C-alpha positions as CSV (number, residue, x, y, z in Angstrom):
1,M,-4.6,-4.1,3.3
2,R,-4.4,-5.7,-0.2
3,R,-5.8,-2.5,-1.8
4,E,-3.2,-0.3,0.0
5,K,-0.3,-2.6,-1.1
6,D,-1.5,-2.6,-4.7
7,A,-1.9,1.2,-4.6
8,A,1.6,1.6,-3.1
9,S,3.1,-0.7,-5.8
10,R,1.4,1.3,-8.5
11,K,2.6,4.6,-7.0
12,A,6.2,3.3,-6.6
13,N,6.3,2.0,-10.2
14,L,5.0,5.3,-11.6
15,A,7.4,7.3,-9.4
16,E,10.3,5.3,-11.0
17,G,9.1,6.3,-14.5
18,G,7.1,3.3,-15.5
19,A,3.5,3.3,-16.9
20,D,0.4,2.2,-15.1
21,Y,0.8,-1.6,-15.8
22,P,-1.6,-4.2,-14.6
23,A,-0.5,-5.9,-11.4
24,H,0.7,-9.1,-13.1
25,I,2.9,-7.1,-15.5
26,R,4.5,-5.2,-12.6
27,H,5.2,-8.5,-10.9
28,A,6.7,-10.0,-14.1
29,L,8.9,-7.0,-14.8
30,K,10.2,-7.1,-11.2
31,E,11.1,-10.8,-11.5
32,F,12.9,-10.1,-14.8
33,R,14.9,-7.2,-13.4
34,S,15.9,-9.1,-10.2
35,E,16.8,-12.5,-11.7
36,L,17.3,-12.0,-15.5
37,A,18.6,-8.5,-15.6
38,A,20.8,-9.2,-18.6
39,A,17.7,-9.6,-20.8
40,R,17.0,-5.9,-20.3
41,A,13.2,-6.5,-20.2
42,Q,11.1,-3.5,-21.1
43,V,7.3,-3.0,-21.5
44,L,6.2,-2.0,-25.0
45,C,4.1,0.9,-23.8
46,D,7.2,2.5,-22.2
47,L,8.8,2.7,-25.7
48,V,5.9,4.3,-27.6
49,E,4.8,7.9,-27.8
50,P,1.5,9.0,-29.4
51,M,1.8,11.5,-32.3
52,S,-1.7,13.0,-31.5
53,Q,-4.3,12.5,-28.8
54,E,-7.1,12.2,-31.4
55,W,-6.3,8.6,-32.3
56,Q,-4.6,7.6,-29.0
57,A,-7.6,6.1,-27.2
58,A,-8.9,4.1,-30.2
59,I,-5.4,2.8,-31.0
60,E,-4.7,1.7,-27.4
61,G,-8.1,0.0,-27.3
62,Y,-7.2,-1.9,-30.5
63,L,-3.8,-3.0,-29.2
64,A,-5.3,-3.9,-25.8
65,A,-3.1,-6.3,-23.9
66,A,-0.4,-6.2,-26.6
67,R,0.6,-2.8,-25.1
68,F,2.1,-4.7,-22.1
69,N,4.1,-7.3,-24.1
70,L,7.8,-7.5,-23.0
71,V,10.7,-6.5,-25.2
72,V,14.0,-8.2,-24.4
73,E,17.4,-8.4,-26.0
74,Q,17.4,-10.6,-29.1
75,A,19.9,-13.1,-27.7
76,W,17.7,-13.6,-24.6
77,E,14.3,-14.2,-26.2
78,G,14.4,-18.0,-25.7
79,K,15.7,-17.8,-22.2
80,A,13.1,-15.1,-21.5
81,I,10.1,-17.4,-22.4
82,D,11.7,-20.2,-20.4
83,F,11.9,-17.9,-17.4
84,V,8.2,-17.0,-17.9
85,R,7.2,-20.7,-17.8
86,Q,9.5,-21.3,-14.8
87,K,8.2,-18.5,-12.7
88,R,4.6,-19.0,-14.0
89,L,4.4,-15.3,-15.1
90,R,1.4,-13.9,-16.9
91,A,3.4,-12.1,-19.6
92,N,4.1,-12.4,-23.4
93,V,7.6,-11.9,-24.9
94,I,7.8,-10.2,-28.3
95,Q,9.7,-12.2,-31.1
96,G,12.0,-9.3,-31.7
97,S,14.4,-11.2,-34.0
98,L,11.6,-12.4,-36.3
99,C,10.0,-9.0,-36.4
100,L,13.3,-7.4,-37.5
101,K,13.9,-10.1,-40.1
102,N,10.4,-9.7,-41.7
103,L,10.2,-5.9,-41.4
104,K,9.1,-4.4,-44.7
105,V,8.2,-0.8,-43.9
106,E,7.3,-0.2,-47.6
107,R,4.4,-2.6,-47.2
108,T,2.8,-0.5,-44.5
109,P,-0.1,1.6,-46.0
110,S,0.2,5.3,-45.7
111,D,-3.1,5.4,-43.7
112,S,-1.9,2.8,-41.2
113,I,-2.5,3.4,-37.5
114,V,1.2,2.8,-36.7
115,H,1.9,6.2,-38.3
116,E,0.1,7.8,-35.3
117,L,2.7,6.2,-33.0
118,S,6.4,7.0,-32.6
119,T,9.3,4.9,-31.2
120,E,13.0,4.9,-31.3
121,H,13.4,1.3,-30.2
122,P,14.1,-1.0,-33.3
123,I,12.2,-4.0,-31.9
124,A,9.2,-2.0,-30.9
125,H,9.2,-0.3,-34.3
126,A,9.4,-3.6,-36.1
127,Y,6.7,-5.3,-33.9
128,L,4.2,-2.4,-34.5
129,H,4.7,-2.6,-38.3
130,E,4.6,-6.4,-38.4
131,Q,1.5,-6.9,-36.2
132,F,-0.5,-3.7,-36.7
133,G,0.9,-2.1,-39.9
134,Q,-2.0,-3.4,-41.9
135,V,-4.6,-1.9,-39.6
136,V,-5.8,1.3,-41.5
137,K,-7.7,4.3,-40.3
138,V,-11.4,4.2,-41.4
139,A,-13.4,7.3,-41.7
140,D,-16.8,5.9,-40.5
141,T,-18.8,2.9,-39.6
142,E,-20.2,2.5,-43.2
143,A,-16.7,1.6,-44.5
144,L,-15.7,-0.6,-41.6
145,P,-17.6,-3.8,-42.9
146,H,-15.6,-3.7,-46.1
147,T,-12.2,-3.3,-44.4
148,S,-10.2,-6.4,-43.3
149,R,-8.4,-4.7,-40.5
150,G,-9.5,-1.2,-39.7
151,L,-10.2,1.3,-36.9
152,T,-12.4,4.3,-36.6
153,K,-11.5,7.3,-34.5
154,D,-14.3,6.6,-32.0
155,G,-13.0,3.1,-31.2
156,K,-14.7,0.6,-33.5
157,G,-12.4,-1.9,-35.2
158,S,-12.3,-4.9,-37.5
159,G,-10.1,-7.9,-37.9
160,A,-10.2,-11.7,-38.2
161,R,-13.5,-11.2,-40.2
162,T,-15.2,-9.7,-37.2
163,M,-16.1,-6.2,-36.0
164,F,-15.7,-5.1,-32.4
165,T,-15.4,-2.1,-30.1
166,A,-11.9,-1.1,-29.1
167,D,-12.4,0.8,-25.9
168,T,-10.0,1.3,-23.0
169,D,-10.3,3.2,-19.7
170,L,-6.6,3.2,-19.2
171,L,-4.2,5.1,-21.5
172,V,-0.5,4.2,-21.1
173,F,1.3,5.6,-24.2
174,G,3.3,8.8,-23.6
175,Q,4.6,11.0,-20.8
176,E,1.2,12.8,-20.3
177,A,-0.5,9.5,-19.7
178,K,2.1,8.6,-17.1
179,R,1.7,12.0,-15.4
180,L,-2.1,11.6,-15.1
181,A,-1.7,8.0,-13.9
182,R,0.8,9.1,-11.2
183,Q,-1.7,11.6,-9.9
184,R,-4.5,9.0,-9.8
185,A,-2.2,6.5,-8.0
186,E,-1.2,9.0,-5.4
187,Q,-4.8,10.0,-4.7
188,E,-5.9,6.3,-4.6
189,H,-3.0,5.4,-2.3
190,A,-3.8,8.3,0.1
191,Q,-7.4,7.2,0.2
192,A,-6.5,3.5,0.8
193,E,-4.1,4.5,3.6
194,Q,-6.9,6.6,5.2
195,E,-9.4,3.7,5.0
196,L,-6.8,1.2,6.3
197,T,-6.2,3.5,9.3
198,Q,-10.0,3.6,10.0
199,L,-10.3,-0.1,9.7
200,R,-7.4,-0.7,12.1
201,A,-9.0,1.7,14.7
202,Q,-12.3,-0.2,14.4
203,L,-10.4,-3.5,14.8
204,R,-8.8,-2.2,18.0
205,E,-12.2,-1.2,19.3
206,L,-13.7,-4.6,18.5
207,Q,-10.7,-6.4,20.1
208,G,-11.3,-4.3,23.3
209,A,-15.0,-5.2,23.3
210,L,-14.1,-8.8,22.8
211,A,-11.7,-8.7,25.7
212,L,-14.4,-7.2,28.0
213,M,-16.8,-9.9,26.9
214,G,-14.3,-12.5,27.8
215,Q,-14.2,-11.3,31.4
216,L,-17.9,-11.8,31.8
217,Q,-18.8,-14.8,34.1
218,C,-21.5,-17.2,33.3
219,P,-24.3,-17.5,35.9
220,S,-23.9,-20.3,38.4
221,F,-26.7,-22.6,39.5
222,A,-24.7,-24.4,42.1
223,A,-27.0,-23.2,44.9
224,I,-30.2,-24.2,43.2
225,D,-30.9,-26.9,45.8
226,D,-30.5,-24.4,48.6
227,L,-32.9,-22.1,46.8
228,A,-35.5,-24.9,46.4
229,S,-35.1,-25.6,50.1
230,L,-35.7,-21.9,50.9
231,V,-38.8,-21.9,48.7
232,R,-40.2,-24.9,50.6
233,D,-39.4,-23.2,53.9
234,L,-41.2,-20.0,52.7
235,D,-44.2,-22.1,51.7
236,A,-44.2,-23.7,55.1
237,A,-44.0,-20.3,56.8
238,R,-47.0,-19.1,54.8
239,Q,-48.9,-22.1,55.9
240,D,-47.9,-21.5,59.5
241,L,-49.0,-17.8,59.3
242,S,-52.3,-19.0,58.0
243,R,-52.8,-21.0,61.1
244,L,-51.4,-18.4,63.4
245,D,-53.4,-17.8,66.6
246,L,-53.2,-14.1,67.5
247,T,-54.1,-14.9,71.1
248,Q,-50.6,-16.1,71.6
249,V,-49.1,-12.6,71.8
250,S,-46.4,-13.5,74.3
251,K,-45.1,-16.1,71.9
252,L,-44.9,-13.6,69.1
253,E,-43.0,-11.2,71.3
254,D,-40.4,-13.9,72.0
255,E,-40.1,-14.5,68.3
256,A,-39.8,-10.7,67.7
257,A,-36.9,-10.6,70.3
258,A,-35.2,-13.4,68.5
259,L,-35.5,-11.6,65.2
260,S,-34.1,-8.4,66.8
261,A,-31.1,-10.4,67.9
262,E,-30.6,-11.7,64.4
263,I,-30.9,-8.2,63.0
264,A,-28.2,-7.0,65.5
265,S,-26.0,-9.8,64.4
266,L,-26.5,-8.8,60.7
267,E,-25.7,-5.2,61.5
268,A,-22.4,-6.3,63.2
269,R,-21.5,-8.3,60.1
270,K,-22.4,-5.3,57.9
271,T,-20.0,-3.1,59.9
272,A,-17.2,-5.6,59.5
273,C,-17.8,-5.8,55.8
274,S,-17.8,-2.0,55.5
275,K,-14.3,-1.9,57.2
276,N,-13.1,-4.5,54.7
277,I,-14.5,-2.4,51.8
278,G,-12.6,0.6,53.1
279,G,-9.3,-1.4,53.1
280,H,-10.0,-2.5,49.5
281,E,-10.8,1.1,48.5
282,K,-7.4,2.3,49.8
283,A,-5.7,-0.5,47.8
284,I,-7.6,0.5,44.7
285,Q,-6.5,4.2,45.2
286,G,-2.9,3.1,45.5
287,H,-3.2,1.1,42.2
288,Q,-4.8,4.1,40.5
289,N,-1.9,6.4,41.6
290,T,0.5,3.8,40.1
291,I,-1.4,3.7,36.9
292,T,-1.4,7.5,36.7
293,K,2.4,7.7,37.1
294,L,2.8,5.0,34.3
295,S,0.4,6.9,32.0
296,Q,2.3,10.2,32.5
297,G,5.5,8.4,31.5
298,M,3.9,6.8,28.5
299,S,2.6,10.2,27.4
300,G,6.1,11.6,26.9
301,K,7.2,8.4,25.1
302,Q,4.1,8.5,22.8
303,T,4.9,12.2,22.0
304,R,8.4,11.3,20.8
305,V,7.0,8.3,18.8
306,D,4.4,10.6,17.2
307,N,7.1,13.2,16.3
308,D,9.3,10.5,14.7
309,T,6.3,9.0,12.9
310,A,5.4,12.5,11.5
311,K,9.0,12.8,10.2
312,L,8.8,9.3,8.5
313,R,5.4,10.3,6.9
314,D,7.0,13.5,5.5
315,L,9.9,11.4,4.0
316,C,7.3,9.1,2.4
317,I,5.5,12.1,0.9
318,V,8.8,13.4,-0.5
319,N,9.8,10.0,-2.0
320,G,6.8,8.6,-3.8
321,S,8.4,5.1,-4.1
322,L,8.1,4.6,-0.3
323,S,5.0,3.4,1.5
324,F,4.4,4.8,5.0
325,T,2.0,1.9,5.8
326,A,4.5,-0.7,4.8
327,L,7.3,0.9,6.8
328,T,5.2,1.2,10.0
329,D,4.0,-2.4,9.6
330,E,7.6,-3.6,9.4
331,V,8.5,-1.6,12.6
332,A,5.4,-3.0,14.4
333,A,6.5,-6.5,13.4
334,W,10.0,-5.9,14.9
335,V,8.4,-4.7,18.2
336,N,5.9,-7.6,18.4
337,E,8.5,-10.3,17.6
338,A,11.1,-8.6,19.9
339,S,13.7,-9.4,17.1
340,Y,15.2,-6.0,17.0
341,T,16.9,-4.6,20.2
342,P,17.3,-0.8,20.9
343,A,21.1,-1.3,20.7
344,Q,20.8,-2.8,17.2
345,A,18.5,0.0,16.2
346,S,20.9,2.7,17.4
347,S,23.8,1.0,15.7
348,N,21.9,0.7,12.3
349,V,20.8,4.4,12.6
350,A,24.4,5.5,13.0
351,K,25.6,3.2,10.2
352,H,22.9,4.4,7.7
353,S,23.5,8.1,8.7
354,A,27.2,7.8,7.9
355,L,26.3,6.0,4.6
356,S,23.8,8.8,3.7
357,W,26.5,11.5,4.2
358,Q,29.0,9.4,2.2
359,L,26.5,8.9,-0.7
360,Y,25.6,12.6,-0.5
361,G,29.3,13.6,-0.8
362,D,29.7,11.2,-3.8
363,A,26.6,12.6,-5.4
364,R,27.9,16.2,-4.9
365,N,31.3,15.3,-6.4
366,A,29.6,13.6,-9.4
367,L,27.4,16.6,-9.8
368,G,30.4,18.9,-9.8
369,Q,32.1,16.8,-12.5
370,Y,28.9,16.8,-14.6
371,H,28.6,20.6,-14.3
372,A,32.2,21.0,-15.4
373,H,31.4,19.5,-18.8
374,A,27.6,20.2,-19.2
375,R,26.1,23.1,-21.0
376,V,24.5,25.9,-18.9
377,D,20.9,24.8,-19.9
378,E,21.7,21.2,-18.9
379,R,23.0,21.9,-15.4
380,F,21.0,21.3,-12.2
381,D,20.3,24.4,-10.2
382,L,20.3,22.9,-6.6
383,A,21.3,24.4,-3.3
384,Q,24.4,22.8,-1.7
385,G,23.9,21.6,1.9
386,D,26.7,21.7,4.6
387,D,28.5,18.4,4.8
388,L,28.2,18.0,8.6
389,R,28.8,14.3,9.3
390,D,27.2,14.5,12.7
391,G,24.2,16.7,11.7
392,D,20.6,15.9,10.6
393,F,20.4,14.5,7.1
394,A,16.6,15.0,6.8
395,P,16.8,18.6,5.3
396,L,19.0,17.2,2.5
397,Y,16.7,14.2,1.7
398,T,14.2,16.3,-0.2
399,M,17.0,17.8,-2.3
400,M,18.5,14.4,-3.1
401,V,15.0,13.0,-4.2
402,T,14.5,16.1,-6.3
403,L,17.9,15.6,-7.9
404,Q,17.1,11.9,-8.6
405,E,13.8,12.9,-10.4
406,R,15.4,15.6,-12.4
407,T,18.3,13.4,-13.4
408,Q,15.9,10.7,-14.6
409,A,13.9,13.3,-16.6
410,Q,17.2,14.6,-18.1
411,L,18.2,11.1,-19.0
412,R,14.8,10.4,-20.7
413,R,15.2,13.7,-22.7
414,Q,18.7,12.7,-23.8
415,K,17.4,9.2,-24.8
416,D,14.6,10.8,-26.8
417,I,17.1,12.9,-28.8
418,G,19.3,9.8,-29.3
419,L,22.3,11.0,-27.2
420,I,22.4,8.0,-24.9
421,K,21.7,5.6,-27.8
422,N,24.7,7.0,-29.7
423,L,26.9,6.5,-26.6
424,E,25.7,2.9,-26.3
């Protein structure tokens, strides 16, 4: 369960345009955006693009955890570190004001590793030059012992009068790294969901076996005294047989007649028991018929549930920020706790359906206004759906998600060329 939730969190973060942060950084960024939004917290790795792939792995290994430091607005730096302490977050906040104050680009050597990185953010630019500007590119291992702060292309570094390896298995700089990380997250989440489904099926089987075991009855020794008495009687009978005088045939015939009478009595009791068994069998057959009728009714309901579940899974596939497992767990919790009535469900479905059509109409109007002023190569070529307020919104959902992703991509491109920054 924890693996599936972590994979779903990674997938949702990557689908929203973030990098593949560690779990504690995703948590910290979520807390900042929900409770301290004015600080405009960003992760350093989201603001940096590699100039080439040759040095990317070595440089990211050298920067290590510094790639995930938080960049906030200068006026909020003090409040940001107080917030980190208050929420017990595992995150570092960059001293942006101090980096900008001490920035001396001319002091950065021409062979510094920061020249292999590109950023438009002033604090990120100042931080890289301030902290890593003096780390120079070294040609080979022979020169590394004589370099205070250096880095080879194959990931061996020096600093603080030590030499070390600067390796990393996770690259987070640049759009290509985000694309590859998103593919990995989707594959890992699908595998985790499959394993979770198998574990839940095994759990149900084990619970069924446990229920059957609970119905077993412990052996009873309440009649042990009667059994002991019967054993003694059997021993006495054996002793009597050993002393039996075969000359007393008439006496044996009388005893045989008595045994025949007992056998006849047992046969009568057997017949009565058979009649009782027949009555119970009729009752069992009636119960079986009732169970069959209930099962047939459940089959139709289960088919409708399976169809709706398949639709929900398709929506989760279209929107990578949604987790099918989390949604089904939430519905199961409502059913188990009986906290959500069918009337409430129908009312909320109607309310959200109306809201979906309203938002779709707003989005279509906004798109029309955007197209009226945008260049031809900046327009979005999307099919227009019929605005039927009482129709099925599902066919338009994929189009709306696609429009969101393309809008975010267009916004990032305009940020890269400085259009948004100029407007701000």
